TORDO-835177 format. One record per residue: residue number from 1; residue in one letter; x, y, z of N, C-alpha, C, O, CB in turn. Coordinates in nm, 4 decimals. Each point is the difference from the previous one (the first is absolute). Glycine has a CB too. Layout:
   i aa    neast   nnorth      nup   caeast  canorth     caup    ceast   cnorth      cup    oeast   onorth      oup   cbeast  cbnorth     cbup
 NUM  a        X        Y        Z        X        Y        Z        X        Y        Z        X        Y        Z        X        Y        Z
...
This chain:
   i aa    neast   nnorth      nup   caeast  canorth     caup    ceast   cnorth      cup    oeast   onorth      oup   cbeast  cbnorth     cbup
   1  m  19.5757   9.5956   0.0864   0.0632  -0.0709  -0.0808  -0.0273  -0.1532   0.0941  -0.0896  -0.0842  -0.0053   0.2785   0.3017  -0.1180
   2  e  -0.0724  -0.2049   0.2028   0.0079  -0.1300   0.1193  -0.0757  -0.0820   0.0440   0.0139  -0.1189   0.0287   0.0834   0.2261   0.0324
   3  e  -0.2112  -0.0121  -0.0551  -0.1177  -0.0761   0.0328  -0.1110  -0.0569  -0.0989  -0.0945  -0.0563   0.0554   0.1439   0.1898   0.1259
   4  a  -0.0507  -0.1271  -0.3077  -0.0241  -0.0580  -0.1333   0.0395  -0.0922   0.0230  -0.0719  -0.0894   0.0447   0.0768   0.2260  -0.1822
   5  r   0.1275  -0.1527   0.1161   0.0920  -0.0822  -0.0260  -0.0347  -0.1340   0.0592  -0.0051  -0.1091  -0.0566   0.1595   0.2954   0.0391
   6  r  -0.1749  -0.1584   0.1304  -0.0340  -0.0978   0.1481  -0.1373  -0.0908  -0.0224  -0.0238  -0.1153   0.0357   0.1249   0.3225   0.1433
   7  f  -0.2035  -0.0864  -0.2709  -0.1323  -0.0862  -0.0479   0.0506  -0.0487  -0.1200  -0.0435  -0.1151   0.0039  -0.1563   0.2478   0.0907
   8  e   0.2516  -0.1251  -0.1810   0.0211  -0.1132  -0.1134   0.0583  -0.1158   0.0776  -0.0610  -0.0999  -0.0379   0.1107   0.2621  -0.1703
   9  d   0.0189  -0.1875   0.2778   0.0958  -0.0835   0.0082  -0.1120  -0.1294   0.1487   0.0235  -0.1109   0.0480   0.2695   0.3512  -0.1457
  10  a  -0.4015  -0.1429   0.1142  -0.1162  -0.0605   0.0562  -0.0316  -0.1169  -0.0180   0.0040  -0.0985   0.0738  -0.0660   0.2669  -0.0821
  11  d   0.0203  -0.1488  -0.1247  -0.0927  -0.1358  -0.1139   0.0954  -0.1402   0.0653  -0.0698  -0.0915   0.0437   0.0149   0.2584  -0.3602
  12  e   0.1947  -0.1846   0.3236   0.0945  -0.0538  -0.0185   0.0165  -0.0680   0.1559  -0.0040  -0.1143   0.0456   0.0885   0.2762  -0.2639
  13  i  -0.0693  -0.0608   0.2587  -0.0574  -0.0151   0.1773  -0.0615  -0.1336   0.0239   0.0323  -0.1140   0.0332  -0.1060   0.3668  -0.0085
  14  l  -0.0938  -0.1402  -0.0782  -0.0897  -0.1195   0.0808  -0.0055  -0.1842  -0.0733  -0.0451  -0.0952   0.0637  -0.1350   0.3520   0.0027
  15  e   0.2303  -0.2648  -0.1909   0.0561  -0.1500  -0.0721   0.0481  -0.0696   0.0509  -0.0194  -0.1180  -0.0291   0.0509   0.1770  -0.1095
  16  i   0.0613  -0.0218   0.2469   0.1036  -0.0923   0.0736  -0.1090  -0.0826   0.1030   0.0459  -0.1025   0.0504   0.2010   0.2863  -0.0588
  17  p  -0.3297  -0.1623   0.0291  -0.0897  -0.1267   0.1166  -0.0209  -0.0342  -0.1538   0.0772  -0.0689  -0.0668  -0.2327   0.1442   0.3677
  18  i   0.0895  -0.0417  -0.3264  -0.1043  -0.1022  -0.1075   0.1362  -0.1193  -0.1037  -0.0069  -0.1111  -0.0526  -0.2493   0.3852  -0.0024
  19  s   0.3476  -0.1857   0.0685   0.0817  -0.0989  -0.0555   0.0587  -0.1042   0.0720   0.0291  -0.1045  -0.0582   0.0022   0.2622  -0.0685
  20  y  -0.0033  -0.1379   0.2843   0.0203  -0.1258   0.0664  -0.0990  -0.0660   0.0312  -0.0016  -0.1174   0.0372   0.1629   0.1896   0.0328
  21  e  -0.2686   0.0154  -0.0863  -0.1111  -0.1383   0.0472  -0.0169  -0.0988  -0.1269  -0.0167  -0.1206   0.0180  -0.1497   0.2811   0.1541
  22  e   0.1721  -0.0944  -0.3218  -0.0159  -0.1140  -0.1100   0.1584  -0.0680   0.0421  -0.0145  -0.1199  -0.0239  -0.1672   0.2576  -0.2150
  23  r   0.2578  -0.1264   0.2661   0.1392  -0.0925   0.0108  -0.0587  -0.1032   0.1234   0.0120  -0.1220  -0.0106   0.2176   0.3322  -0.0581
  24  g  -0.2886  -0.1517   0.1761  -0.0115  -0.1050   0.0994  -0.1386  -0.0826  -0.0481   0.0101  -0.1177   0.0348   0.1195   0.2689   0.1750
  25  k  -0.2484  -0.1254  -0.2754  -0.0900  -0.0346  -0.0364   0.0553  -0.1348  -0.1189  -0.0414  -0.1158  -0.0068  -0.0904   0.3779   0.0875
  26  k   0.2356  -0.1946  -0.1618   0.0828  -0.0902  -0.0590   0.0715  -0.1463   0.0349  -0.0188  -0.1154  -0.0385   0.0244   0.3309  -0.0158
  27  k   0.0692  -0.1629   0.1300   0.1170  -0.0995   0.1583  -0.1489  -0.0563  -0.0022  -0.0037  -0.1114  -0.0524   0.2462   0.2776   0.2704
  28  g  -0.3263  -0.1342  -0.1888  -0.0868  -0.1434   0.1123  -0.1055  -0.0640  -0.1185  -0.0678  -0.0984   0.0296   0.0402   0.2446   0.2725
  29  l   0.0170  -0.0813  -0.4453  -0.0573  -0.1140  -0.0161   0.0978  -0.1087  -0.0997  -0.0388  -0.1062  -0.0486  -0.2005   0.2513   0.0918
  30  e   0.3794  -0.0816  -0.0565   0.0853  -0.0824  -0.0201  -0.0063  -0.1257   0.0979  -0.0162  -0.1152  -0.0404   0.1361   0.3099  -0.0563
  31  q  -0.1056  -0.1594   0.2267   0.0813  -0.1130   0.1049  -0.1492  -0.0793   0.0258   0.0087  -0.1172   0.0365   0.2359   0.2786   0.1191
  32  g  -0.4250  -0.0843  -0.1783  -0.1150  -0.0999  -0.0233   0.0296  -0.1028  -0.1033  -0.0382  -0.1157   0.0179  -0.1188   0.2905   0.0419
  33  l   0.2106  -0.1466  -0.1474   0.0082  -0.0872  -0.1036   0.0908  -0.1124   0.0036  -0.0313  -0.1180  -0.0158  -0.0343   0.2967  -0.0893
  34  k   0.1709  -0.1358   0.1253   0.1438  -0.0921   0.0405  -0.0978  -0.0949   0.1281  -0.0208  -0.1201  -0.0168   0.2995   0.3442  -0.0256
  35  e  -0.3221  -0.1624   0.1447  -0.0843  -0.0982   0.0999  -0.0585  -0.0917  -0.0569   0.0543  -0.1104  -0.0039  -0.0980   0.2580   0.1368
  36  g  -0.0749  -0.1281  -0.1886  -0.0701  -0.0195  -0.0711   0.0537  -0.1528  -0.0896  -0.0587  -0.1070   0.0168  -0.0106   0.3901   0.0123
  37  l   0.1513  -0.2721  -0.0936   0.0323  -0.0667  -0.1210   0.1100  -0.1045   0.0885   0.0292  -0.1128  -0.0398  -0.0721   0.3301  -0.1884
  38  k   0.1043  -0.1464   0.3740   0.0431  -0.1721   0.1093  -0.0913  -0.0041  -0.0007   0.0052   0.0250  -0.1204   0.1566  -0.0585   0.2761
  39  e  -0.2973   0.0223  -0.1319  -0.1175  -0.0996   0.0926  -0.0652  -0.0525  -0.0839  -0.0576  -0.1055   0.0266   0.0142   0.2225   0.1572
  40  g   0.0359  -0.0725  -0.2795  -0.0680  -0.0587  -0.1620   0.0848  -0.1395   0.0097  -0.0380  -0.1167   0.0092   0.0037   0.3745  -0.2004
  41  l   0.1526  -0.2043   0.1858   0.0935  -0.1368  -0.0854   0.0401  -0.1164   0.1368   0.0719  -0.0968  -0.0245   0.0865   0.2929  -0.2032
  42  k  -0.1998  -0.1783   0.3335  -0.0220  -0.0602   0.1651  -0.1362  -0.0820  -0.0166  -0.0086  -0.1215   0.0180   0.1213   0.3470   0.1387
  43  e  -0.1950  -0.1597  -0.1855  -0.1289  -0.0805  -0.0041   0.0057  -0.0793  -0.1207  -0.0319  -0.1173   0.0196  -0.1048   0.2847   0.1017
  44  g   0.1744  -0.1324  -0.2657  -0.0093  -0.0444  -0.0776   0.0584  -0.1260   0.0025  -0.0670  -0.0961  -0.0380   0.0294   0.2913  -0.0319
  45  l   0.1922  -0.2156   0.1223   0.0896  -0.1172   0.0643  -0.0639  -0.1049   0.1183   0.0578  -0.1054   0.0266   0.1331   0.2861  -0.0739
  46  e  -0.2848  -0.1500   0.0977  -0.0469  -0.0390   0.1034  -0.0937  -0.0932  -0.0587   0.0094  -0.1225   0.0085   0.0388   0.3165   0.1366
  47  r  -0.1740  -0.1054  -0.2281  -0.0956  -0.0659  -0.0558   0.0470  -0.1110  -0.1293  -0.0849  -0.0807  -0.0379  -0.0555   0.3016   0.1254
  48  g   0.3000  -0.2208  -0.1625   0.0604  -0.0644  -0.0561  -0.0169  -0.0944   0.0726  -0.1045  -0.0604  -0.0238   0.2229   0.1892  -0.0803
  49  k  -0.0196  -0.1935   0.2363   0.0039  -0.0758   0.0947  -0.1120  -0.0593  -0.0177  -0.0239  -0.0981  -0.0705   0.1580   0.2078   0.2024
  50  k  -0.2455  -0.0110  -0.0266  -0.1221  -0.1323  -0.0167  -0.0650  -0.0362  -0.0601  -0.0996  -0.0675   0.0260   0.0875   0.0845   0.0815
  51  e   0.0652   0.0310  -0.2394  -0.1242  -0.0738  -0.1484   0.0822  -0.1460  -0.0386  -0.0497  -0.0994  -0.0530  -0.0378   0.3813  -0.1128
  52  v   0.2699  -0.2562   0.2225   0.0714  -0.1707  -0.0421  -0.0309  -0.0605   0.1302  -0.0516  -0.1117   0.0022   0.2840   0.1546  -0.1708
  53  a  -0.2129   0.0034   0.2485  -0.0889  -0.1174   0.1508  -0.1521  -0.0744  -0.0355  -0.0408  -0.1140   0.0222   0.1350   0.3140   0.1838
  54  l  -0.1316  -0.1298  -0.2446  -0.1261  -0.0420  -0.0464  -0.0114  -0.0767  -0.1062  -0.0951  -0.0781  -0.0040   0.0358   0.2475   0.0876
  55  e   0.1371  -0.1651  -0.1739   0.0057  -0.0562  -0.1181   0.0769  -0.1333   0.0955  -0.0776  -0.0931   0.0215   0.0855   0.3226  -0.2565
  56  l   0.0864  -0.2407   0.2733   0.0871  -0.1225   0.0685  -0.0691  -0.0706   0.1020   0.0390  -0.1101   0.0391   0.1615   0.2287  -0.0723
  57  l  -0.3245  -0.0479   0.0892  -0.0943  -0.0948   0.0831  -0.1445  -0.0630  -0.0941  -0.0857  -0.0799   0.0378   0.1722   0.2448   0.1996
  58  k  -0.0773  -0.1187  -0.3244  -0.1029  -0.0909  -0.1243   0.0906  -0.1009   0.0088  -0.0602  -0.1048   0.0235  -0.0600   0.2690  -0.2160
  59  k   0.2191  -0.1776   0.1855   0.0686  -0.0784  -0.1090   0.0683  -0.1382   0.1015   0.0508  -0.1070  -0.0338   0.0171   0.3593  -0.1604
  60  g  -0.0980  -0.1837   0.3446   0.0241  -0.0852   0.1181   0.1216  -0.0145   0.0142   0.0517  -0.1117   0.0037  -0.2283   0.0041  -0.0169
  61  i   0.2510   0.2317   0.0247   0.1265  -0.0596   0.0518   0.0084   0.1046   0.1343  -0.0486   0.1118   0.0166   0.1857  -0.2103  -0.2742
  62  d  -0.0407  -0.0011   0.3598   0.0392   0.0467   0.0992   0.0311   0.0989   0.0717   0.1057   0.0558  -0.0297  -0.0938  -0.1833  -0.0386
  63  i  -0.0754   0.1711   0.1614  -0.0838   0.1445   0.0384   0.1354   0.0613   0.0500   0.0295   0.1167  -0.0255  -0.3141  -0.1838   0.1143
  64  e   0.3906  -0.0421   0.0056   0.1556   0.0205   0.0592   0.0527   0.0960  -0.1158   0.0373   0.1173   0.0006   0.0170  -0.3768   0.1308
  65  l  -0.0663   0.1622  -0.2315   0.0785   0.0817  -0.1983  -0.0119   0.1131  -0.0232   0.0893   0.0816  -0.0229  -0.1462  -0.2337  -0.1114
  66  i  -0.1280   0.1776   0.1406  -0.0682   0.1198  -0.0680   0.0439   0.1098   0.0907   0.0069   0.1121  -0.0503  -0.2201  -0.2318  -0.0537
  67  i   0.2589   0.0981   0.2899   0.0196   0.0962   0.0153   0.1372   0.0785   0.0354   0.0168   0.1055   0.0611  -0.2298  -0.1800  -0.0392
  68  e   0.3409  -0.0497  -0.1058   0.1151  -0.0103   0.0121   0.0233   0.0903  -0.1627   0.1057   0.0543  -0.0324  -0.0798  -0.3101   0.2280
  69  a  -0.1494   0.2527  -0.2778   0.0350   0.0239  -0.1367  -0.0425   0.1388  -0.0242   0.0455   0.0861  -0.0754  -0.0674  -0.3250   0.0007
  70  t  -0.1023   0.2393   0.1792   0.0105   0.1283  -0.0027   0.0015   0.1610   0.0609  -0.0176   0.1161  -0.0369  -0.0267  -0.2876  -0.0672
  71  k   0.0807   0.0850   0.2326  -0.0030   0.0134   0.1181  -0.1370   0.1682   0.0299   0.0029   0.1217  -0.0183   0.3198  -0.2794   0.0314
  72  l  -0.4143   0.0611   0.0363  -0.1132   0.0467   0.0360  -0.0413  -0.0984   0.1066   0.0079  -0.1220  -0.0149  -0.0584   0.2386  -0.2050
  73  s   0.0055  -0.0553   0.3297  -0.0555  -0.0699   0.0957  -0.0607  -0.1355   0.0326  -0.0515  -0.0595  -0.0946   0.0511   0.2518   0.0796
  74  l  -0.0014  -0.2537   0.1424  -0.0459  -0.0874  -0.0546  -0.1796   0.0455   0.0033  -0.0823  -0.0315  -0.0859   0.3202  -0.1462   0.1534
  75  e  -0.2586   0.2432   0.0335  -0.1392   0.0609  -0.0213  -0.0318   0.0989  -0.1300  -0.1131   0.0003  -0.0486   0.1168  -0.0165   0.3057
  76  e   0.0649   0.0705  -0.2918  -0.0437   0.0065  -0.1681  -0.0344  -0.1027  -0.1136  -0.0660   0.0200  -0.1020   0.1991   0.1371   0.1541
  77  i  -0.0738  -0.2686  -0.0105  -0.0015  -0.1278  -0.1032  -0.1525  -0.0417   0.0717  -0.1089   0.0378  -0.0434   0.4215  -0.1384  -0.0124
  78  e  -0.2912   0.0146   0.1745  -0.1564  -0.0113   0.0495  -0.1394   0.0884  -0.0576  -0.1064  -0.0488  -0.0379   0.2542  -0.0010   0.2446
  79  r  -0.1130   0.1826  -0.2006  -0.1078   0.0969  -0.0871  -0.0002  -0.0294  -0.1556  -0.1043   0.0099  -0.0645   0.1461   0.1882   0.2362
  80  l   0.0772  -0.2344  -0.2293  -0.0534  -0.0088  -0.1276  -0.0517  -0.1400   0.0284  -0.1138   0.0175   0.0434   0.2686   0.1459  -0.2005
  81  e  -0.1287  -0.2928   0.1544  -0.0299  -0.1284   0.0206  -0.1735  -0.0171   0.0553  -0.0570  -0.1079  -0.0161   0.3466   0.0726   0.0694
  82  k  -0.3641   0.1593   0.0144  -0.0893   0.0293   0.0310  -0.0819   0.0191  -0.1415  -0.1054  -0.0630  -0.0092   0.2087   0.1388   0.2408
  83  q  -0.0630   0.0064  -0.3426  -0.0221   0.0563  -0.0794  -0.0238  -0.0954  -0.1063  -0.0854   0.0278  -0.0841   0.1885   0.1539   0.1827
  84  i  -0.0422  -0.2847  -0.1055  -0.0380  -0.1274  -0.0563  -0.0968  -0.0849   0.0437  -0.0457  -0.0735  -0.0876   0.2337   0.0905   0.0413
  85  e  -0.2365  -0.0298   0.1645  -0.0506  -0.0354   0.0420  -0.1468  -0.0100  -0.0235  -0.0785  -0.0911   0.0263   0.2686   0.1291   0.0611
  86  r  -0.2120   0.1061  -0.1569  -0.1427   0.0673   0.0157  -0.0247  -0.0186  -0.1642  -0.1051   0.0382  -0.0514   0.1247   0.1676   0.2883
């Protein structure tokens, strides 16, 4: 009788690793989404700064003022300037 009871619980015991695996996958997915959202936001902000800088360059605003306002590097501003010249 005791042996039969052990076999009845076997299904529950075998499901334990699956539940840990599922929790691990869920946690990994949540972390991945959080990191992806953070990275996407960062990229979006950077793209917005470049768009603003590009428009300011087109209007002839001083490069030093654009650097100060957008916090973009001189090199990045110069790359944007080359886009206008094309």
